[in-house]
C-alpha positions in Angstrom: 15.1 -11.5 -27.7 18.7 -12.3 -27.1 20.3 -13.6 -23.9 20.9 -10.4 -22.0 23.0 -9.3 -19.1 21.8 -6.6 -16.7 23.9 -3.4 -16.8 22.0 -1.2 -14.4 19.0 -1.2 -12.1 17.8 2.0 -10.5 14.3 2.7 -9.3 11.8 1.6 -12.0 14.5 1.4 -14.7 16.4 -1.7 -15.7 19.0 -1.6 -18.6 20.5 -4.7 -20.1 22.3 -5.6 -23.3 23.1 -8.5 -25.5 26.9 -9.3 -25.8 26.3 -10.9 -29.1 24.4 -8.3 -31.1 24.9 -5.3 -28.9 21.2 -4.4 -28.6 20.4 -2.4 -25.5 17.1 -3.1 -23.7 15.6 -0.3 -21.5 12.7 -1.4 -19.2 10.9 1.3 -17.4 7.8 0.2 -15.5 5.9 -1.8 -18.1 7.6 -0.1 -21.1 10.4 -1.9 -23.0 12.5 0.0 -25.6 15.2 -1.6 -27.8 18.2 0.3 -29.1 21.2 -0.3 -31.3 24.3 0.8 -29.5 24.5 3.9 -31.7 20.9 4.8 -31.1 21.3 4.2 -27.3 24.3 6.6 -27.2 22.3 9.2 -29.1 19.4 8.8 -26.7 21.8 9.2 -23.8 23.0 12.5 -25.3 19.5 13.8 -25.7 18.5 12.8 -22.1 21.7 14.3 -20.6 21.3 17.6 -22.5 17.9 18.4 -21.0 17.9 20.5 -17.9 14.9 19.6 -15.9 14.0 23.1 -14.8 14.0 24.5 -18.3 12.0 21.6 -19.8 9.5 20.7 -17.1 5.8 21.7 -17.0 3.1 21.3 -14.4 0.9 18.2 -14.8 -2.8 18.1 -13.7 -1.8 16.9 -10.2 0.4 20.1 -9.8 3.7 18.1 -10.0 6.3 19.4 -12.4 7.4 16.7 -14.9 9.6 16.6 -17.9 8.3 14.9 -21.0 10.9 12.8 -22.8 10.2 11.5 -26.3 11.2 8.0 -27.2 12.3 6.9 -30.7 8.6 6.3 -31.4 7.2 9.9 -31.1 3.8 8.5 -30.1 5.3 7.1 -26.8 6.8 9.5 -24.2 8.1 9.3 -20.7 7.0 11.8 -18.1 9.4 12.1 -15.2 9.3 14.0 -11.9 12.7 15.6 -11.2 14.0 12.8 -8.9 12.9 10.1 -11.3 14.5 11.9 -14.2 17.9 12.1 -12.4 17.7 8.4 -11.4 16.8 7.5 -15.1 19.9 9.5 -16.3 22.1 7.7 -13.7 20.8 4.3 -14.9 21.7 5.1 -18.5 25.2 6.4 -17.6 25.8 3.4 -15.4 24.7 1.0 -18.2 27.1 2.5 -20.6 29.9 2.3 -18.1 29.1 -1.3 -17.2 29.0 -2.3 -20.9 32.5 -0.8 -21.3 33.7 -2.9 -18.4 32.3 -6.0 -20.0 33.9 -5.2 -23.3 37.3 -4.7 -21.6 36.9 -8.0 -19.8 36.3 -9.8 -23.1 39.7 -8.6 -24.5 
């Protein structure tokens, strides 16, 4: 793994990236996903396009959750509404912070 810098930390989600190769790392609980910059931006689009209420379903404990596929379709996230909003904010914040770091390098 590259030498990374943390871009965002919210709840159980930490996002970082490598300044050298541009890979994004998304940690959520004990799950780690790696994205190219292009793939991360596409993942963000998908996440931000999903309204919770239209895409959530009741889980066995009665709580409504949204199921979010990852690039590996065998692995999915399941978020309660507050967790999902926090996850989206972490992704948006990471993109913003990466842009700030890129501007500082110029």
